[in-house]
MIDOSE-1310 file (N, C-alpha, C; in nm, 2 decimals, decimal comma, always signed):
residues 119
qvql	+6,70/+7,96/+12,78/+6,77/+8,03/+12,87/+6,65/+8,08/+12,90; +6,62/+8,12/+13,09/+6,52/+8,14/+13,15/+6,53/+8,35/+13,16; +6,40/+8,38/+13,16/+6,44/+8,52/+13,21/+6,34/+8,55/+13,26; +6,43/+8,68/+13,31/+6,32/+8,72/+13,50/+6,31/+8,86/+13,45
vgsg	+6,17/+8,91/+13,51/+6,10/+9,03/+13,40/+6,03/+9,12/+13,58; +6,12/+9,15/+13,61/+6,12/+9,22/+13,72/+6,00/+9,37/+13,76; +5,90/+9,37/+13,83/+5,82/+9,47/+13,84/+5,77/+9,51/+13,95; +5,68/+9,63/+13,93/+5,60/+9,63/+14,08/+5,64/+9,74/+14,17
gglv	+5,78/+9,83/+14,10/+5,81/+9,90/+14,19/+5,74/+10,06/+14,16; +5,81/+10,13/+14,23/+5,74/+10,31/+14,22/+5,80/+10,43/+14,30; +5,70/+10,47/+14,35/+5,72/+10,58/+14,44/+5,61/+10,61/+14,56; +5,66/+10,60/+14,68/+5,57/+10,57/+14,79/+5,63/+10,67/+14,94
qagg	+5,50/+10,71/+14,95/+5,59/+10,76/+15,08/+5,63/+10,70/+15,19; +5,73/+10,74/+15,30/+5,83/+10,65/+15,44/+5,65/+10,61/+15,50; +5,69/+10,47/+15,49/+5,60/+10,41/+15,63/+5,48/+10,32/+15,53; +5,50/+10,34/+15,38/+5,41/+10,30/+15,24/+5,45/+10,15/+15,28
slrl	+5,40/+10,11/+15,17/+5,39/+9,96/+15,13/+5,41/+9,90/+14,93; +5,47/+9,83/+14,93/+5,47/+9,86/+14,79/+5,49/+9,69/+14,77; +5,42/+9,61/+14,68/+5,48/+9,44/+14,66/+5,60/+9,46/+14,53; +5,69/+9,44/+14,53/+5,71/+9,36/+14,36/+5,71/+9,25/+14,34
scaa	+5,76/+9,23/+14,20/+5,68/+9,08/+14,09/+5,84/+9,04/+14,03; +5,86/+8,96/+14,00/+5,94/+8,88/+13,90/+5,87/+8,77/+13,87; +5,87/+8,78/+13,76/+5,76/+8,68/+13,62/+5,89/+8,63/+13,53; +5,92/+8,45/+13,59/+5,99/+8,41/+13,48/+5,95/+8,34/+13,36
sgsi	+6,02/+8,35/+13,26/+6,00/+8,25/+13,11/+5,97/+8,11/+13,14; +6,04/+8,04/+13,26/+6,01/+7,88/+13,27/+6,01/+7,88/+13,39; +5,97/+7,70/+13,44/+5,93/+7,74/+13,57/+6,06/+7,76/+13,67; +5,98/+7,86/+13,80/+6,06/+7,86/+13,89/+6,17/+7,73/+14,00
fsfn	+6,11/+7,59/+13,96/+6,13/+7,49/+14,07/+6,20/+7,45/+13,96; +6,32/+7,54/+13,89/+6,46/+7,44/+13,82/+6,54/+7,54/+13,90; +6,51/+7,65/+13,99/+6,60/+7,70/+14,09/+6,62/+7,70/+14,22; +6,73/+7,66/+14,27/+6,79/+7,65/+14,40/+6,74/+7,73/+14,50
lmgw	+6,76/+7,85/+14,45/+6,71/+7,95/+14,58/+6,68/+8,08/+14,42; +6,59/+8,18/+14,50/+6,54/+8,27/+14,42/+6,58/+8,42/+14,52; +6,63/+8,53/+14,50/+6,60/+8,61/+14,62/+6,58/+8,75/+14,53; +6,64/+8,83/+14,60/+6,61/+9,04/+14,55/+6,74/+9,07/+14,61
hrqa	+6,78/+9,17/+14,53/+6,93/+9,24/+14,60/+6,85/+9,39/+14,56; +6,95/+9,48/+14,60/+6,92/+9,60/+14,58/+7,06/+9,69/+14,57; +7,02/+9,78/+14,50/+7,14/+9,87/+14,50/+7,10/+10,06/+14,47; +7,19/+10,11/+14,54/+7,14/+10,26/+14,56/+7,26/+10,30/+14,53
pgke	+7,25/+10,42/+14,40/+7,41/+10,48/+14,41/+7,48/+10,54/+14,57; +7,65/+10,52/+14,59/+7,66/+10,55/+14,65/+7,71/+10,46/+14,77; +7,61/+10,32/+14,78/+7,60/+10,22/+14,84/+7,63/+10,10/+14,76; +7,66/+9,98/+14,86/+7,67/+9,88/+14,79/+7,57/+9,79/+14,80
relv	+7,58/+9,69/+14,71/+7,44/+9,61/+14,66/+7,42/+9,51/+14,79; +7,29/+9,46/+14,84/+7,25/+9,43/+14,93/+7,18/+9,30/+14,92; +7,15/+9,21/+14,94/+7,09/+9,08/+14,95/+7,00/+9,12/+15,02; +6,90/+9,18/+14,94/+6,74/+9,15/+15,10/+6,68/+9,02/+15,16
atis	+6,63/+8,96/+15,05/+6,55/+8,85/+15,10/+6,58/+8,72/+14,99; +6,61/+8,57/+15,06/+6,60/+8,46/+14,93/+6,49/+8,35/+14,99; +6,44/+8,30/+14,87/+6,38/+8,19/+14,90/+6,40/+8,07/+14,83; +6,41/+7,97/+14,97/+6,48/+7,84/+14,83/+6,38/+7,72/+14,75
rggs	+6,42/+7,67/+14,66/+6,30/+7,57/+14,65/+6,19/+7,50/+14,72; +6,29/+7,49/+14,85/+6,15/+7,38/+14,93/+6,11/+7,52/+15,03; +6,10/+7,66/+15,00/+6,05/+7,78/+15,07/+6,11/+7,81/+15,19; +6,22/+7,75/+15,22/+6,32/+7,85/+15,34/+6,33/+7,96/+15,32
tgya	+6,30/+8,06/+15,39/+6,32/+8,21/+15,39/+6,40/+8,25/+15,39; +6,57/+8,33/+15,40/+6,61/+8,45/+15,47/+6,62/+8,58/+15,49; +6,62/+8,70/+15,55/+6,65/+8,80/+15,52/+6,76/+8,88/+15,56; +6,78/+9,02/+15,49/+6,90/+9,08/+15,59/+6,84/+9,15/+15,69
dsvk	+6,92/+9,14/+15,79/+6,89/+9,18/+15,91/+6,80/+9,37/+15,90; +6,81/+9,40/+15,84/+6,77/+9,57/+15,77/+6,62/+9,56/+15,82; +6,58/+9,45/+15,72/+6,41/+9,43/+15,68/+6,36/+9,32/+15,72; +6,44/+9,23/+15,81/+6,37/+9,13/+15,92/+6,21/+9,23/+16,01
grft	+6,06/+9,09/+15,94/+5,97/+9,19/+16,01/+5,90/+9,29/+15,95; +6,00/+9,35/+15,85/+5,90/+9,45/+15,76/+5,89/+9,33/+15,58; +5,95/+9,30/+15,54/+5,94/+9,21/+15,45/+5,94/+9,09/+15,43; +5,84/+9,05/+15,27/+5,82/+8,89/+15,32/+5,87/+8,86/+15,15
iskd	+5,90/+8,73/+15,15/+5,93/+8,70/+15,04/+5,87/+8,59/+15,00; +5,81/+8,55/+14,90/+5,70/+8,45/+14,82/+5,75/+8,42/+14,71; +5,67/+8,28/+14,62/+5,70/+8,27/+14,54/+5,51/+8,17/+14,52; +5,51/+8,17/+14,35/+5,38/+8,10/+14,32/+5,43/+7,98/+14,21
nakn	+5,50/+7,91/+14,30/+5,50/+7,80/+14,16/+5,43/+7,77/+14,06; +5,32/+7,79/+14,06/+5,18/+7,78/+13,97/+5,20/+7,93/+13,88; +5,26/+8,00/+13,89/+5,23/+8,11/+13,82/+5,36/+8,16/+13,78; +5,50/+8,06/+13,84/+5,68/+8,12/+13,80/+5,65/+8,27/+13,84
tlyl	+5,61/+8,30/+13,94/+5,65/+8,46/+14,00/+5,69/+8,43/+14,14; +5,81/+8,50/+14,17/+5,82/+8,55/+14,30/+5,80/+8,67/+14,33; +5,76/+8,72/+14,48/+5,73/+8,79/+14,50/+5,83/+8,87/+14,63; +5,78/+9,02/+14,65/+5,82/+9,07/+14,79/+5,74/+9,20/+14,81
qmns	+5,70/+9,16/+14,94/+5,63/+9,19/+14,96/+5,72/+9,31/+15,11; +5,70/+9,41/+15,09/+5,78/+9,56/+15,11/+5,67/+9,62/+15,21; +5,71/+9,62/+15,37/+5,58/+9,75/+15,45/+5,67/+9,82/+15,50; +5,57/+9,92/+15,52/+5,67/+10,01/+15,65/+5,80/+10,09/+15,57
lkpe	+5,84/+10,09/+15,51/+5,94/+10,15/+15,40/+6,00/+10,28/+15,45; +6,09/+10,32/+15,44/+6,22/+10,36/+15,45/+6,21/+10,47/+15,35; +6,29/+10,56/+15,39/+6,35/+10,70/+15,31/+6,49/+10,58/+15,25; +6,56/+10,51/+15,32/+6,69/+10,52/+15,31/+6,67/+10,33/+15,21
etam	+6,55/+10,33/+15,19/+6,58/+10,22/+15,14/+6,53/+10,25/+14,93; +6,53/+10,35/+14,91/+6,53/+10,37/+14,81/+6,65/+10,32/+14,70; +6,58/+10,25/+14,59/+6,71/+10,17/+14,55/+6,68/+10,09/+14,44; +6,72/+10,07/+14,32/+6,69/+9,95/+14,23/+6,66/+9,84/+14,32
yycv	+6,54/+9,74/+14,30/+6,55/+9,59/+14,31/+6,57/+9,53/+14,19; +6,61/+9,41/+14,25/+6,66/+9,29/+14,11/+6,65/+9,15/+14,14; +6,56/+9,10/+14,09/+6,53/+8,98/+14,09/+6,63/+8,89/+14,07; +6,67/+8,82/+14,12/+6,80/+8,70/+14,12/+6,78/+8,55/+14,10
arsd	+6,81/+8,47/+14,05/+6,79/+8,30/+14,02/+6,93/+8,25/+14,07; +6,93/+8,13/+14,11/+7,06/+8,07/+14,11/+7,02/+7,88/+14,08; +7,06/+7,80/+13,97/+7,04/+7,73/+13,92/+7,13/+7,61/+14,00; +7,10/+7,44/+13,98/+7,15/+7,38/+14,02/+7,28/+7,39/+14,04
gyvg	+7,40/+7,36/+14,10/+7,53/+7,39/+14,11/+7,64/+7,48/+14,02; +7,50/+7,57/+14,04/+7,62/+7,71/+14,02/+7,66/+7,76/+14,15; +7,80/+7,83/+14,19/+7,85/+7,88/+14,26/+7,93/+8,05/+14,27; +7,92/+8,05/+14,37/+7,97/+8,22/+14,31/+7,86/+8,33/+14,30
gydy	+7,76/+8,30/+14,34/+7,60/+8,41/+14,31/+7,53/+8,36/+14,25; +7,46/+8,46/+14,19/+7,33/+8,40/+14,09/+7,35/+8,42/+13,92; +7,30/+8,32/+13,88/+7,35/+8,32/+13,76/+7,21/+8,38/+13,66; +7,09/+8,40/+13,71/+7,00/+8,46/+13,65/+6,98/+8,63/+13,72
wgqg	+6,96/+8,73/+13,65/+6,95/+8,88/+13,72/+6,79/+8,93/+13,60; +6,74/+8,94/+13,67/+6,58/+9,06/+13,61/+6,65/+9,16/+13,57; +6,57/+9,24/+13,53/+6,61/+9,39/+13,52/+6,57/+9,47/+13,64; +6,65/+9,60/+13,66/+6,61/+9,63/+13,75/+6,45/+9,69/+13,76
tqvt	+6,37/+9,67/+13,87/+6,25/+9,77/+13,92/+6,28/+9,93/+14,03; +6,30/+10,01/+14,00/+6,31/+10,15/+14,05/+6,18/+10,15/+14,19; +6,25/+10,14/+14,33/+6,19/+10,20/+14,45/+6,22/+10,35/+14,47; +6,11/+10,40/+14,53/+6,12/+10,53/+14,56/+6,06/+10,56/+14,69
vss	+6,13/+10,58/+14,81/+6,02/+10,64/+14,94/+6,08/+10,74/+14,98; +5,97/+10,85/+14,95/+5,99/+11,01/+14,99/+5,97/+11,03/+15,12; +6,04/+11,12/+15,24/+6,01/+11,15/+15,35/+5,89/+11,29/+15,33
């Protein structure tokens, strides 16, 4: 079983930046899609960004131009660079992954890493 370990969250002021990391216990090349979800109390879970096995990326409209998802296959690590952070983006951020053939969502979830943006 592959395990995902997210890290890099913290407290930043509005306009600041954070880089989240997600380390996998196995090869991330085994996933056809990886990404980051976030969820805050009272709000619906939101898919923030995705990256495919081949490197194609996708972003929620709210983060386009400010967030960048990337991966390092050699290090089996997924990243999310977050710039110009806003207070409303305070949330738990979860690393997720989908295996070949899996339908309906993501079959692997990392533990959440808390991002808090102060005003």
